[in-house]
Structures are given as structure tokens and as C-alpha cells.
C-alpha positions as CSV (number, residue, x, y, z in Angstrom):
1,M,-12.7,104.3,-110.8
2,V,-13.7,104.2,-107.2
3,V,-11.5,105.3,-104.2
4,K,-11.6,102.9,-101.3
5,I,-10.6,104.4,-97.9
6,T,-9.2,102.3,-95.0
7,P,-8.8,104.4,-91.8
8,N,-5.6,104.2,-89.8
9,D,-7.1,103.1,-86.5
10,K,-3.7,102.3,-85.0
11,G,-2.5,105.9,-84.9
12,S,0.9,104.9,-86.1
13,P,2.7,106.4,-87.8
14,A,1.7,109.8,-86.4
15,G,-0.2,111.9,-88.8
16,K,-1.3,109.1,-91.1
17,L,-5.1,109.3,-91.4
18,A,-5.9,106.5,-93.9
19,D,-4.8,104.3,-96.7
20,A,-6.4,104.6,-100.1
21,E,-6.8,102.3,-103.1
22,L,-8.0,103.1,-106.6
23,H,-10.4,100.4,-107.9
24,F,-11.0,100.3,-111.6
25,E,-14.5,99.5,-112.8
26,G,-14.2,99.9,-116.5
27,G,-11.9,99.8,-119.5
28,D,-8.8,97.7,-119.8
29,L,-8.0,98.0,-116.1
30,Q,-11.5,96.7,-115.0
31,G,-11.1,94.4,-112.0
32,M,-7.7,95.8,-111.0
33,K,-6.7,98.0,-108.1
34,L,-3.8,100.4,-107.5
35,V,-2.7,100.4,-103.8
36,G,-0.1,102.4,-101.9
37,F,-1.8,105.8,-101.5
38,A,-2.0,107.3,-98.0
39,V,-3.8,110.4,-96.6
40,W,-1.8,112.4,-94.1
41,E,-2.4,115.3,-91.8
42,R,-0.1,118.2,-92.8
43,R,2.7,118.8,-90.3
44,T,2.4,122.6,-90.6
45,G,-0.9,124.3,-90.4
46,T,-4.1,122.7,-91.4
47,G,-4.9,120.5,-94.4
48,R,-4.2,117.1,-95.8
49,N,-1.7,115.6,-98.2
50,V,-1.7,112.4,-100.2
51,T,1.4,110.3,-100.8
52,F,1.6,108.1,-103.9
53,P,2.8,104.6,-104.3
54,A,6.6,104.4,-104.4
55,R,9.4,101.8,-104.2
56,A,12.4,102.5,-101.8
57,Y,15.9,101.8,-102.9
58,S,19.5,102.7,-101.9
59,V,22.3,104.3,-103.8
60,N,25.7,104.5,-102.0
61,G,23.9,104.1,-98.7
62,E,21.5,107.0,-99.4
63,R,17.8,106.0,-99.3
64,R,15.7,107.2,-102.3
65,S,12.3,106.4,-103.6
66,F,11.0,105.7,-107.1
67,A,7.4,106.9,-107.8
68,L,5.3,104.2,-109.3
69,L,2.5,106.5,-110.6
70,R,3.9,109.4,-112.5
71,P,2.5,111.9,-115.0
72,M,3.4,111.3,-118.7
73,D,3.0,114.8,-119.9
74,D,0.6,116.9,-117.8
75,S,1.9,117.4,-114.3
76,G,-1.6,118.5,-113.3
77,S,-2.8,114.9,-113.7
78,Q,-1.1,114.1,-110.4
79,D,-3.0,116.9,-108.7
80,R,-6.3,115.6,-110.1
81,V,-5.6,112.1,-108.6
82,R,-4.7,113.8,-105.3
83,D,-7.9,115.8,-105.3
84,V,-10.0,112.8,-106.0
85,I,-8.5,110.9,-103.1
86,L,-8.9,113.9,-100.7
87,H,-12.5,114.3,-101.8
88,A,-13.2,110.6,-101.2
89,Y,-11.5,110.9,-97.7
90,A,-13.7,114.0,-96.9
91,E,-16.8,112.0,-97.9
92,F,-15.6,109.1,-95.8
93,E,-15.1,111.4,-92.8
94,A,-18.6,113.0,-93.2
95,Q,-20.2,109.6,-93.5
96,A,-18.4,108.3,-90.4
97,A,-19.5,111.4,-88.4
98,V,-23.1,110.8,-89.4
99,S,-22.9,107.1,-88.4
100,S,-21.6,107.8,-84.9
């Protein structure tokens, strides 16, 4: 699996740093990609957060979201995916700093 980072050059919405995709290079998902991840600057303090792909829907006028990528058993699996994306973004930032 490879993480592809696309920087948010528009600056909108505020705090959004980049979009991320997971590209699968082997196994049954080879040639597929999972889109909908985003890297955000944390509102409070320092650090970054990753949001996962989700589908918005309404119930009685209340807006909710349904996560499209969820852990089956181990809730730590979501943290591992988040860490992989944050690591890829840090590498992207470092490479961009060297290039400029």
C-alpha cells in the first residue's frame, strides 16, 4: 500500500492541509485506491489529525455521518492507518521543504 498526498493549495477549508489516498499495490485489492482521507491541523494546540472517508446522511433533520472504513475487531487498526497517513504527510512536507 502506498499513501498519495495531494496538498490543499487553496487554503479552504481552513485547517485542511492535504487529501490522502491509499493505493494498493498487491493482493486482491491491487490496482485499487481508497479515497476520502484528509490531513488537518489540530484546532487546539499543535499536531495533526486525519479524517476517514464517510458518507453524510440525515435523520429527522439531524446531519450524521457513516464511516466507510471501520475496524472489524481491533480498534487500534484505525490508529495504525492514521499513523501511516501522518507519516506519509510528514515525509511529503520534508521533501517539499528540500525542493524549495
